[in-house]
MARVO-266181 format. One record per residue (C-alpha): residue in one letter; x, y, z; residue number from 0. Coordinates in steps of 0.05 Angstrom, whole numbers, plus 32768, in hexadecimal, padded with zeros to 4 digits. Example, Ala and Ser with C-alpha at 12.3 -4.5 7.8 and 13.67 -1.06 7.14 Angstrom:
! residues 2
A  80F6  7FA6  809C  0 .
S  8111  7FEB  808F  1 .
END
This chain:
! residues 218
M  8AF1  8988  86EA  0 .
K  8B1E  89A1  8720  1 .
K  8B32  89DF  86F0  2 .
V  8AE9  89E5  86E1  3 .
V  8ADD  89EC  8729  4 .
L  8B16  8A13  873E  5 .
T  8B03  8A45  86FF  6 .
S  8ABC  8A49  871E  7 .
I  8AD3  8A5D  875D  8 .
I  8AFD  8A95  873E  9 .
L  8AC8  8AAF  8715  10 .
W  8A96  8AB1  874E  11 .
C  8AC4  8AD5  877C  12 .
Y  8ACC  8B07  874C  13 .
F  8A8A  8B19  8738  14 .
G  8A6E  8B0C  8774  15 .
N  8A97  8B3C  87A3  16 .
A  8A95  8B7F  8775  17 .
R  8AC1  8BB9  87A0  18 .
A  8A8E  8BD8  87CB  19 .
Q  8A77  8C1B  87CB  20 .
D  8A56  8C51  87FD  21 .
G  8A17  8C78  87E9  22 .
S  8A45  8CB1  87CE  23 .
G  8A68  8C81  87A1  24 .
N  8AA3  8C80  87C7  25 .
K  8ACD  8C3F  87CC  26 .
H  8AD7  8C24  880E  27 .
Q  8B12  8C20  882D  28 .
T  8B3F  8BE1  880F  29 .
A  8B3A  8BA6  8839  30 .
R  8B89  8B8D  8851  31 .
K  8BA8  8B5B  8823  32 .
Y  8BB8  8B1E  8841  33 .
F  8BD4  8AF8  880A  34 .
D  8BF7  8B29  87E0  35 .
G  8C48  8B34  87D6  36 .
L  8C7A  8B14  87F5  37 .
Y  8C7D  8ADD  882B  38 .
F  8CA9  8AAE  8846  39 .
G  8C84  8A66  8856  40 .
T  8C9C  8A25  887C  41 .
S  8C6E  89E8  8882  42 .
M  8C72  89A4  8899  43 .
G  8C54  895F  8887  44 .
Y  8C56  8920  8862  45 .
Q  8C66  8919  8819  46 .
N  8C69  88DE  87E4  47 .
I  8CB2  88D2  87E2  48 .
F  8CCC  88A6  87AF  49 .
G  8D10  8891  8786  50 .
G  8D2E  8864  8755  51 .
A  8D6D  883C  8749  52 .
F  8D81  8822  8709  53 .
I  8D9E  87DF  870B  54 .
N  8DA5  87AE  86D3  55 .
G  8D6E  87D3  86A3  56 .
L  8D35  87DF  86DB  57 .
D  8D2E  8818  8705  58 .
L  8D1A  87FF  8744  59 .
L  8CEC  882A  876A  60 .
A  8CE2  8838  87B9  61 .
Q  8CA7  885F  87D5  62 .
K  8C93  8877  8818  63 .
N  8C76  88B2  8833  64 .
G  8CA0  88D4  8861  65 .
F  8CAB  8919  888A  66 .
V  8CC0  895A  8866  67 .
L  8CD3  89A0  8880  68 .
E  8CCF  89CE  8848  69 .
F  8CD4  8A1C  8845  70 .
S  8CBC  8A48  8805  71 .
P  8CCB  8A8F  8801  72 .
G  8C9A  8AA9  87C7  73 .
W  8C73  8AE9  87B1  74 .
R  8C26  8AE9  879D  75 .
K  8BF6  8B1C  8781  76 .
Q  8BB2  8B23  8791  77 .
V  8B86  8B40  8758  78 .
F  8B3A  8B4E  873C  79 .
N  8B25  8B6E  8779  80 .
D  8B57  8B48  87A0  81 .
R  8B2B  8B05  879B  82 .
V  8B62  8AE2  8770  83 .
M  8BA4  8AD3  877F  84 .
I  8BE1  8AB7  8756  85 .
G  8C2E  8AA7  8770  86 .
F  8C6D  8A8D  8766  87 .
E  8C95  8A6F  879A  88 .
L  8CDD  8A44  87A7  89 .
Q  8CE2  8A0A  87D5  90 .
F  8D15  89EE  8801  91 .
G  8D0E  89B1  8829  92 .
F  8D2C  897E  885B  93 .
T  8D0E  8934  8850  94 .
D  8D05  88F5  8874  95 .
G  8D17  88DA  8832  96 .
D  8D44  8897  883D  97 .
L  8D26  885E  881D  98 .
K  8D37  8816  881A  99 .
T  8D1D  87DC  87E7  100 .
V  8D30  8797  87CD  101 .
D  8D40  878A  8784  102 .
P  8D16  874B  8782  103 .
R  8D3F  8730  8743  104 .
Y  8D7E  872A  876E  105 .
Q  8D67  8735  87B3  106 .
W  8D98  876C  87C2  107 .
E  8D82  87A2  87E7  108 .
V  8D85  87E5  87D1  109 .
S  8D8D  8827  8806  110 .
Y  8D74  886D  87EF  111 .
E  8D89  88AE  8814  112 .
N  8D6D  88F0  8812  113 .
K  8D6C  892A  883D  114 .
F  8D58  8965  880F  115 .
Q  8D29  897F  87D6  116 .
R  8D1F  89BD  87B2  117 .
G  8CF4  89D6  877C  118 .
F  8CC7  8A13  8761  119 .
G  8C76  8A1A  875C  120 .
L  8C3B  8A44  874F  121 .
T  8C01  8A4E  876C  122 .
A  8BBB  8A6C  875E  123 .
G  8B82  8A73  8787  124 .
A  8B3E  8A9C  879F  125 .
V  8B39  8AC4  87D8  126 .
L  8AFA  8AB4  87FD  127 .
G  8AD0  8AD9  8831  128 .
T  8ABC  8B1F  8843  129 .
R  8AFA  8B32  8857  130 .
K  8B1C  8B10  8827  131 .
N  8B40  8AEE  885C  132 .
T  8B40  8AA0  8841  133 .
L  8B61  8A89  8805  134 .
L  8B4C  8A47  87E4  135 .
Y  8B8A  8A3B  87B6  136 .
T  8BA9  8A01  8786  137 .
Y  8BF7  89FA  877C  138 .
A  8C24  89D7  8748  139 .
K  8C6D  89D1  875C  140 .
I  8CA8  89AE  873A  141 .
T  8CCE  8989  8775  142 .
N  8D18  8965  8766  143 .
R  8D30  893A  878D  144 .
S  8D76  8915  8795  145 .
F  8D8D  88CE  87B7  146 .
D  8DCA  88AD  87C9  147 .
I  8DC1  8864  87B3  148 .
T  8DEA  8826  87C9  149 .
F  8DE3  87E1  87C2  150 .
T  8E0C  87A1  87BE  151 .
D  8E0B  876A  8789  152 .
D  8E1B  8722  8798  153 .
S  8E65  8729  878B  154 .
G  8E65  8756  87CA  155 .
F  8E73  878F  879F  156 .
T  8E56  87D2  87BB  157 .
H  8E32  8801  8786  158 .
H  8E29  884A  878A  159 .
Q  8DFA  8879  875B  160 .
E  8DD7  88B9  875E  161 .
D  8D86  88BE  874C  162 .
R  8D5E  8900  8744  163 .
Q  8D18  8901  8740  164 .
R  8CF2  893A  8724  165 .
F  8CAA  893F  8726  166 .
L  8C6D  8967  8731  167 .
R  8C48  8978  876F  168 .
Y  8BFB  8990  8769  169 .
G  8BBF  8998  879A  170 .
L  8B97  89C9  87C0  171 .
G  8BA1  89F0  8802  172 .
I  8B7E  8A24  8827  173 .
E  8B9D  8A5D  8853  174 .
R  8B83  8A93  8880  175 .
P  8BA0  8ABE  88B3  176 .
I  8BAD  8AB3  88F5  177 .
R  8BD4  8AF1  8918  178 .
E  8BF1  8B2B  88F8  179 .
K  8C17  8B17  88B6  180 .
I  8C17  8ACF  88C9  181 .
N  8BE9  8AA1  889E  182 .
A  8BDC  8A59  88A7  183 .
S  8BD9  8A27  8870  184 .
L  8BBB  89DC  8864  185 .
M  8BD2  89BB  8821  186 .
V  8BBC  8975  8808  187 .
G  8BDA  8960  87C8  188 .
G  8BF8  8924  879F  189 .
V  8C32  891C  876B  190 .
Y  8C36  8913  8721  191 .
T  8C78  88EC  8700  192 .
D  8C80  88D0  86BA  193 .
Y  8CB9  889B  86B0  194 .
G  8CAD  8899  866D  195 .
D  8CC6  8858  864A  196 .
L  8CF0  8845  8684  197 .
E  8CDC  8803  86A0  198 .
T  8CD6  8808  86EF  199 .
S  8CC7  87D4  8722  200 .
Q  8C8A  87FC  8737  201 .
N  8C5F  883A  872A  202 .
V  8C62  886B  875B  203 .
Q  8C26  886B  878F  204 .
D  8BEB  889B  878D  205 .
R  8BFA  88BB  87DB  206 .
L  8BE4  88F4  87F6  207 .
D  8C17  8934  880A  208 .
V  8BF9  8954  8848  209 .
N  8C1B  8993  8862  210 .
L  8C13  89BF  8898  211 .
G  8C31  8A0F  888B  212 .
L  8C3A  8A4E  88A9  213 .
I  8C44  8A8F  8876  214 .
F  8C5D  8AD1  8889  215 .
Q  8C4A  8AFF  885A  216 .
F  8C70  8B3E  8859  217 .
END
């Protein structure tokens, strides 16, 4: 259904906003492109942070909404009369990603430490408005987080391991210029992850990612 809605918006923008012409047949001056070319973005917000610890055949999951500061260099292009945007970006983020939980089988306290995430993503959307200064878009980002895990068993021996989470972030965003070459954005989305046949202590809960950002468009 989301794909149908997005496709309808894109087609409406393309066919409903043909390039204007004056009476002599000459095209009006091309409007400024607000969402085209190289850019550097920064955003902050709360994201769904989760990690796992593999203990005696069980992947013990912990989860919370944590603060993330993210930086995103990228490139994008406006096509079809500048009414459609496609783009690619990299991600580097600093996270409030420390987690704690208790293994219910042994009552061991398990600690997960994470301070950084990275990834890459694709964006696509429709450029709206007579000035072509509002971008409504969807995004899909592959994100990686690594956790240093520590727990102590009944004998007093401390165990250390590393867990890596690789998952899909997806959602919708809106972006508008606020100053020369500077845009503001709001993004709302979720995550998708697949543990396959691995036994987990719980499923990753559906929690919204909410981020506010600034973009410098070169």
